[in-house]
C-alpha positions, 0 to 999 in steps of 0.5 A: 649403814645406820639403823634408820637407813637399814629400816628404810631399805628393808621397807622398800625391799619388802614392798618390792617383793610384795609387788613382784610376787603378785599374780597378774590379776590379784595382789598378794594375800599378805594384804589380807588377814582373815581371823576365821579358820577357813576362807575363800574369795571368788570372782563368780563370772570366771570362778577365779579364786582370788584368795584362800585360807584352809579352803579344803579343810572340812568343817561343820557348815551350820545353816550354810548347808541350806545353800544346797537345799535352795539350789535343788529347789531353784533347779526344780523351779527353773526346770519346770518340775515345780513352780513358785505357786505350788503348795507345800503342806508343813508336816509335824516333822517340819514343825518340830525342828529346833533352831531358827524357824519361820514358825510353821504350824503342822498342816499349814499350807504355804507356797514354794515361794513362801517356803523359799523366803523362809529358808533364804531370809529367816533360815527356817529349819522347818522351811528347809525340811518342808521343802525337802519333804515336798521335793524328795518325799522324805528328808533322807531322800532329799539328802541323798539328792544333795550329796548326788548334786554335790558330787556332780559339782565336784564338791569332794570335801562334802558329806551332807547328813541333813538339809538344815545344817543342824548338828549331826555327826559326819556332816561337813563341807569346806569353804571351797565346796561352799563357793562351788555350790554358791556359784551354782546357786547364783545361776538362778538369780531369782533366789537373790530376790529372797536372799537379798531381802532384809525384812519381809512378812507372810500374812495370808491365811494367818491370824498373826503374820510370820515376820522374817528377818534376814540373819545376814546383816551384810544385806543391810549394811554392805553396799551391793550385798544380796546374799547368800546364807549365814550359819551358826552352831556351837560346833561350826561357830560363825559361817557365811557365804556372802555375795555382792555386786558393784559396777557389774562385778560380782564377788563371793566370799566364804567364811567358816569358823569365825569366833564371833559374828562381828569377826565373820562379817568383818572378814567377809566384808574385807574379802569382798572389798578386796575383790572389788579393788582388783576387778573391773567390768569392761565392755569388750564389744558392742552389738552390731560392732565390726569384729574383723574383715575377712578377705575372700581373695588375695587382693582383698577386693572381695571380702565381708565384715564379721559383726557381733550380734550382742554386747559383751562385757567381761570381768577382768583384772584391773590394770591388766595389760595382757592382750585380749585374743579373738578366736573366730569359728564359722559354720562351714556347713552352710552353702551361703552366708546370708546378710544378718544371719548368725554364722559362728562365734567369736571367743575372747581369751587372755593367756588361753583363759576364755573370758566370753564369746559372742555370736557373729553374722556377716554384713552381706550375702556371701556365696560359696565357691572357693569361699570356705578355703579362703575364709579358713586361710584368712582366719588362720592368718588374722592377727591377734586383736587387742581390745 
């Protein structure tokens, strides 16, 4: 075999091997070359990790720390403990913060929403401390809340020492842990109004407005990007937790320890594009659509139709040929199923991994008798349904 032919065969074998080694949902990580020290790519609806590099290695996170600061703030807002219109008074301690700021003056009164903008858009260390003092009383007490929440979320690679990400000994986290708290923050979509804003200003009550410019340039230049947070210190280098949504698919990429901001943005963009190439949003069932027929006798003359109360779209790997399994659970305590009444749920799975669920209802009144024994028998004997 001559050299040219051997090279051709080698290329074919390499290509075949790369295809064979893939998980069903993603391509091989050999397609990705991340220059940063650490990285992770997550599909956020399922939390599936698509790519990782040194994902549990501990690094200084710089201002990406503020994701936890924003998370605690948004949890307080969405639980009703505080409102976006509540007033925060900036302390001298907040004003004297170094690094990036929103230029708060001592005694300046701003709303929770304005302080959130200062954190999310301008990465204001003064804004983060003002928020921490408002919620926790002191920054130290707030940091205890941050570490407590981190443990609750299973962030085992993390120890926070401040709410800003300014350099401090023994302040660290990992790309994996950042993805966890980022995904949790995404459960509070209001925050995306701020993290996804490129420029804003706050003028009320000031002689000169506060100009806010987002440090995350991907918000402006990467299609679908609406967050979440960048960071830089000499120790941490360039970091980012970047999220974007396209065609109903949301991806999250975390980069830590990139040598330049251009490499950070390039790596994050590459991972996001990779994720979008591997996943799709697919409609599984529509509102009021039939899910299955449930026979109430052996002859199938008596039956009712289970119908979906809502639409269900799920994010799944492109080109997946796995059959989607339906698992139905009905309320057995009811003496009667009334037409249109919610009576249970239908869950959808691939390979025992839950994709989503819808509530179900009956298309007619169904009275008790031997009803539930028949229903249980028929549900157990339903074939798995591909979608």
